[in-house]
C-alpha positions in Angstrom: -39.4 12.0 171.4 -38.5 9.4 168.7 -41.1 7.0 170.0 -43.9 8.7 168.2 -42.3 7.9 164.9 -42.6 4.2 165.7 -46.3 4.1 165.9 -47.9 1.8 163.3 -44.8 -0.2 162.4 -46.2 -3.4 164.0 -49.4 -3.1 161.9 -47.5 -2.8 158.7 -45.3 -5.8 159.7 -48.5 -7.8 160.6 -50.2 -6.9 157.1 -46.9 -8.0 155.3 -46.9 -11.2 157.4 -50.6 -12.0 156.6 -49.9 -11.5 152.9 -47.0 -13.9 153.0 -49.0 -16.5 155.1 -52.0 -16.2 152.6 -49.5 -16.7 149.8 -48.1 -19.9 151.4 -51.7 -21.1 152.2 -52.7 -20.5 148.6 -49.6 -22.4 147.3 -50.3 -25.2 149.7 -54.0 -25.4 148.5 -52.9 -25.5 144.9 -50.2 -28.0 145.5 -52.6 -30.2 147.5 -55.0 -30.1 144.7 -52.5 -31.0 142.0 -51.3 -33.9 144.1 -54.8 -35.2 144.4 -55.2 -35.0 140.6 -51.8 -36.8 140.2 -53.0 -39.6 142.6 -56.2 -40.0 140.8 -54.3 -40.1 137.3 -51.9 -42.7 138.9 -54.9 -44.9 140.0 -56.3 -44.7 136.4 -52.9 -45.6 134.9 -52.4 -48.5 137.3 -55.9 -50.0 136.6 -55.4 -49.6 132.8 -52.0 -51.1 132.7 -53.1 -54.2 134.7 -56.2 -54.7 132.7 -54.2 -54.3 129.5 -51.5 -56.7 130.4 -54.2 -59.3 131.1 -54.6 -59.7 127.3 -51.2 -61.3 127.2 -52.4 -64.1 129.4 -56.0 -64.9 128.8 -57.3 -67.0 126.0 -57.2 -66.7 122.9 -54.3 -64.3 123.2 -52.2 -66.0 125.8 -48.5 -65.8 125.0 -48.9 -63.8 121.8 -47.7 -60.2 121.0 -49.4 -60.0 117.6 -51.6 -56.9 116.6 -54.7 -58.6 117.6 -53.4 -59.2 121.2 -52.2 -55.6 121.2 -55.4 -54.2 120.1 -57.3 -56.2 122.8 -54.8 -54.9 125.3 -55.2 -51.3 124.3 -59.0 -51.5 124.5 -58.9 -53.1 127.9 -56.4 -50.5 129.2 -58.4 -47.6 127.9 -61.6 -48.9 129.2 -60.4 -49.5 132.8 -58.4 -46.2 132.9 -61.5 -44.3 132.1 -63.7 -46.0 134.8 -62.8 -43.7 137.5 -63.2 -39.8 137.6 -60.3 -37.4 137.6 -61.4 -34.1 139.3 -65.0 -34.4 138.2 -65.1 -36.5 135.0 -63.7 -39.5 133.5 -60.6 -39.2 131.3 -61.2 -38.6 127.6 -59.8 -41.0 124.9 -57.0 -38.7 124.1 -56.1 -38.4 127.8 -55.1 -42.0 127.9 -52.1 -43.1 125.8 -51.1 -46.8 125.6 -47.9 -48.0 124.2 -45.9 -51.2 123.6 -42.4 -52.4 122.8 -41.9 -50.7 119.5 -39.2 -53.1 118.1 -36.2 -55.3 119.2 -34.1 -52.2 119.7 -36.6 -50.4 122.1 -35.3 -50.7 125.6 -38.0 -48.7 127.3 -40.3 -51.8 127.5 -39.9 -55.5 127.1 -42.2 -58.0 125.4 -45.6 -58.6 127.2 -45.4 -55.2 128.9 -47.8 -52.3 128.3 -47.4 -48.8 129.3 -50.4 -46.5 130.0 -50.0 -42.6 130.2 -52.7 -40.6 131.7 -53.0 -36.7 131.7 -55.4 -34.0 132.8 -55.2 -30.2 132.6 -56.0 -28.9 136.0 -57.1 -25.2 136.6 -55.4 -23.6 139.6 -57.4 -21.7 142.5 -54.9 -19.0 143.6 -51.9 -19.7 141.4 -53.9 -18.5 138.3 -52.7 -15.0 138.7 -49.3 -16.3 137.6 -50.4 -19.6 135.7 -54.0 -20.4 134.9 -53.5 -24.2 134.6 -51.0 -27.0 134.9 -50.8 -30.2 132.9 -50.7 -33.2 135.3 -49.5 -36.6 134.1 -48.9 -40.1 135.4 -48.0 -43.5 133.9 -47.9 -47.1 134.8 -46.1 -50.1 133.3 -47.6 -53.6 133.8 -46.5 -57.0 132.5 -47.8 -60.6 132.1 -44.7 -62.2 133.6 -43.8 -65.9 133.8 -43.7 -66.9 137.4 -40.2 -67.4 138.4 -39.6 -66.2 142.0 -41.1 -66.9 145.4 -44.0 -69.1 144.0 -46.1 -70.8 146.6 -49.2 -73.1 146.9 -47.3 -75.7 145.0 -47.8 -79.6 145.0 -44.8 -81.9 145.7 -44.9 -83.4 142.2 -41.6 -82.9 140.3 -42.6 -83.4 136.7 -40.2 -83.2 133.7 -40.8 -81.6 130.3 -42.3 -84.1 128.0 -40.4 -85.8 125.4 -41.0 -88.2 122.4 -39.5 -91.5 123.5 -38.2 -92.9 120.2 -36.5 -96.2 119.5 -35.4 -97.7 121.7 -38.6 -97.1 123.6 -37.2 -97.4 127.1 -39.2 -94.7 129.0 -35.9 -92.8 129.7 -34.8 -89.7 128.1 -32.0 -90.4 125.7 -29.7 -87.8 124.0 -31.2 -86.7 120.8 -34.9 -87.4 121.6 -37.1 -84.4 121.1 -37.8 -82.5 124.3 -40.9 -80.3 124.5 -40.6 -77.0 126.4 -43.5 -75.4 124.3 -46.8 -76.7 122.8 -46.6 -78.4 119.6 -50.2 -78.6 118.2 -49.1 -81.1 115.7 -48.1 -83.6 118.5 -50.2 -82.7 121.4 -50.0 -86.0 123.1 -46.4 -85.7 123.7 -45.9 -81.9 123.9 -46.3 -79.4 126.5 -50.0 -78.3 125.7 -52.9 -77.5 127.8 -55.1 -80.5 127.6 -52.3 -83.1 127.4 -52.6 -86.1 129.7 -50.0 -86.4 132.4 -49.6 -89.8 134.0 -48.7 -88.9 137.5 -47.2 -92.2 138.7 -44.4 -92.3 141.3 -41.1 -93.0 139.7 -39.2 -95.7 141.8 -35.9 -94.0 142.1 -34.3 -96.2 144.7 -37.2 -98.0 146.5 -36.9 -101.8 145.8 -40.2 -102.7 147.5 -42.0 -102.6 144.3 -39.4 -103.0 141.6 -36.2 -104.9 142.3 -34.4 -102.8 139.7 -35.5 -99.2 140.5 -35.6 -96.6 137.8 -32.9 -93.9 138.1 -34.8 -91.4 136.1 -38.5 -90.5 135.8 -40.3 -91.7 132.7 -41.8 -89.2 130.5 -44.9 -87.7 132.2 -44.3 -89.5 135.4 -43.1 -87.6 138.4 -40.8 -87.7 141.4 -42.2 -87.0 145.0 -40.5 -83.9 146.3 -39.3 -83.7 149.9 -40.6 -80.2 150.8 -40.0 -81.1 154.5 -36.4 -81.3 154.1 -36.4 -77.7 152.7 -38.5 -76.3 155.5 -37.4 -78.4 158.5 -35.6 -75.3 159.9 -38.5 -73.0 159.7 -40.7 -72.8 162.8 -43.9 -72.4 160.8 -43.2 -75.7 159.0 -42.4 -77.9 162.0 -44.4 -80.7 160.6 -43.8 -84.4 159.6 -41.4 -85.5 157.1 -41.5 -88.6 154.9 -44.7 -90.1 153.7 -46.8 -88.3 156.2 -45.3 -84.9 155.3 -45.6 -85.6 151.6 -49.3 -86.5 151.9 -49.9 -83.4 154.0 -48.3 -81.1 151.3 -50.4 -82.9 148.6 -53.7 -82.5 150.4 -53.1 -78.9 151.5 -54.3 -76.2 149.0 -51.7 -73.8 150.4 -49.0 -73.6 152.9 -47.8 -70.2 152.1 -46.0 -69.6 155.5 -43.9 -72.7 154.9 -42.4 -72.5 151.5 -41.7 -70.5 148.4 -39.9 -71.8 145.5 -38.0 -70.0 142.6 -36.7 -71.2 139.2 -33.3 -72.7 139.7 -34.0 -73.9 143.3 -32.7 -77.3 144.0 -35.4 -79.6 145.7 -34.7 -82.9 147.1 -36.5 -86.0 146.1 -38.3 -88.3 148.6 -36.5 -91.6 148.9 -39.2 -93.8 150.2 -42.4 -95.3 148.7 -45.0 -92.6 148.0 -47.5 -94.7 146.2 -50.0 -94.7 149.1 -49.6 -90.9 149.9 -50.0 -89.9 146.3 -53.1 -91.9 145.8 -54.7 -90.8 149.1 -53.7 -87.2 148.6 -55.1 -87.0 145.1 -58.4 -88.7 146.1 -58.7 -86.3 149.0 -58.5 -83.3 146.6 -61.2 -84.8 144.3 -63.4 -85.5 147.4 -62.9 -82.1 148.7 -64.1 -80.7 145.5 -67.3 -82.7 145.6 -67.8 -81.2 149.1 -67.0 -77.7 148.2 -68.2 -77.2 144.8 -70.5 -80.2 144.2 -68.2 -81.6 141.6 -66.6 -80.4 138.5 -66.9 -82.8 135.4 -64.2 -85.2 134.6 -62.2 -84.4 131.3 -64.3 -85.2 128.4 -63.7 -83.5 124.9 -67.4 -84.0 124.1 -68.4 -81.3 126.6 -66.4 -78.6 124.7 -69.4 -76.3 124.4 -70.1 -76.1 128.1 -68.6 -73.7 130.7 -67.8 -76.3 133.3 -64.6 -77.6 132.3 -61.0 -76.1 132.7 -59.6 -77.3 129.3 -62.2 -77.1 126.8 -64.7 -74.5 128.2 -65.6 -71.9 125.6 -63.8 -68.5 125.8 -67.0 -66.5 126.9 -67.4 -68.7 130.0 -66.4 -67.3 133.3 -65.3 -70.5 134.6 -65.1 -69.2 138.2 -66.3 -72.5 139.8 -63.6 -74.9 138.3 -60.9 -72.2 139.1 -61.5 -72.5 142.8 -61.4 -76.2 142.7 -58.8 -78.1 144.9 -58.0 -80.0 141.7 -56.4 -76.9 140.1 -52.8 -76.5 141.4 -49.3 -75.6 140.3 -46.2 -77.8 140.1 -42.5 -77.4 139.4 -41.3 -78.6 136.2 -37.6 -79.8 135.6 -35.5 -80.5 132.6 -34.5 -84.2 132.2 -31.5 -83.2 130.1 -30.1 -81.5 133.3 -31.5 -83.7 136.0 -31.4 -87.5 135.3 -31.1 -88.5 138.9 -28.4 -91.0 138.6 -27.1 -92.5 141.8 -25.7 -89.8 144.0 -28.0 -87.2 142.5 -31.0 -86.8 144.6 -32.2 -83.3 143.6 -34.1 -81.8 140.8 -33.8 -78.1 139.7 -36.9 -76.1 139.0 -36.9 -75.0 135.3 -40.4 -73.3 135.4 -43.8 -73.7 137.0 -47.0 -75.1 135.3 -50.6 -75.4 135.9 -52.3 -78.8 136.3 -55.9 -80.0 136.5 -56.3 -83.3 138.5 -58.3 -85.5 136.3 -59.0 -88.8 138.0 -57.3 -91.7 140.0 -56.9 -95.3 139.3 -56.9 -97.7 142.2 -53.7 -99.4 143.3 -53.0 -102.3 140.9 -51.3 -105.6 141.2 -48.0 -104.0 140.5 -48.3 -101.8 143.7 -48.6 -98.7 141.8 -51.5 -96.1 141.8 -51.9 -94.0 138.9 -53.1 -90.4 139.1 -54.0 -88.6 135.8 -53.6 -84.8 135.2 -54.0 -82.4 132.4 -51.8 -79.5 131.7 -53.7 -76.2 132.1 -53.0 -72.6 131.9 -52.9 -71.1 135.4 -52.1 -67.9 137.2 -49.8 -67.5 140.2 -52.8 -66.5 142.4 -54.4 -69.7 143.7 -57.7 -70.6 142.0 -57.2 -68.5 139.0 -56.8 -69.9 135.5 -57.8 -70.1 132.0 -58.9 -73.0 129.6 -57.1 -73.0 126.2 -55.9 -75.5 123.7 -53.1 -73.4 122.6 -50.0 -71.8 124.2 -48.3 -73.4 127.1 -49.3 -74.3 130.7 -46.5 -72.0 132.1 -47.7 -70.2 135.1 -48.2 -66.4 134.3 -49.1 -63.5 136.6 -49.7 -59.9 136.4 -47.7 -57.2 138.0 -46.9 -53.5 138.0 -43.4 -52.7 137.0 -43.6 -49.0 137.5 
C-alpha cells in the first residue's frame, strides 16, 4: 500500500540533479571564459614588459634610467601590450598601466625593471544572475639585466678592464693607475667605451719561444688565451682537442652551447702554450666566413658614420641586421687586473663581466713572432647575433628577461 506514495520521487530527484549539473556547467563555462581572458591579458602584459625593457638596452638610452628613457619604455610597453586583442578588442590606454622603481626605498622593483599591469572587465554568461561582470587583471615584470650567469657562445679571449698606463709606462697594471670599468667619454682611447680599439695580442705568460723573459701579466688591451678544453674535458659533448687545436676550434666556432656556459666569478684556466698561430688563423677564419655568409661588412671607419653598415657608428635609425649576424660579432669574458695578475703559480682568471666585441682586422705575423688582431668594444645582447651600435654607455652584455 505504501509504494503508491513513492511514485514520482525519481523524477523530482532527476530534476534537482539536472539543476545542479547545469549550475556546475554554467560555472565551468564562466570560469573557463575568465581564464581565457586572464591568459590573453597575461600575454599582453608579457609583450609590453619585454618591449618596454628594451628601452634600457637600446641606443641612445642604453644604461640610462632618466625620464627620457622611461618615457620611451612606457610608450613601447603600451604599444606592444595593445597589439593583441583581449576578448574582442585591443586594450584601451587606461587598461595598460606602466610603472618603474619609484625611488631608492621602493623594494617592489629594481632599477632597469618595468612593470606592466593589464585589466579588462569581462561580462559573465550564466553567473550574471549573481554578478554581472568581473574585473580580470594580469601583470608582468621585465628587466634589462647584465649577463652574469650561464652565458654561452663565448670566445676564449680573456681581456682585462683597460687602464691608463702612467709613468713608469711598463705595460703592466701598477697600484694607483686608473682602471676603467665604465666608459669615460673624455678618455675613450683608454676607457671601456664602444668603439675603443682593443689590441688582441697573445700575452706571453710563460712561453719563452718568443720572448726569453715572458710577461707574467697581460698588457692593457691584450689578452690571455683561455683553456676552455680544460673546463669541459669531463663533458661528453665536449670531447674535443685541447691545447692549440682546441683553442683554435673555440675561436672559429660561432657557438658551442652544448659544451660550456660561464658565469661571473668563474675561474678559467689560461692556456700555457704559444697561441699566436691559432689566434691569427681563428680570427682570419671569422673574417673570411663573413665574406662568404654576408658578402662583407665594412672595416671600422669613422668616416662612414652616416651609413647603416657598421656596428659602431651606424645611425640610430638603422636596423643593422646584417652586421649583427656577422661571425665577427662575439662575446668575451673580462677580468679585473687588480684581482688577477697571473704571477707565477696563478694560472687562472676570474670573470668580472661579459662584453661585446667586433673583430676589426688582423695583421700578419711580424718579425717578433706576434700576430696582432684588432677588435672594437661594442654593445651586445646575450643572444648571439644581436647588438647595437653606440658611442656611449659600456659594452657590457645585456639581455632581456621576464622576472614575473
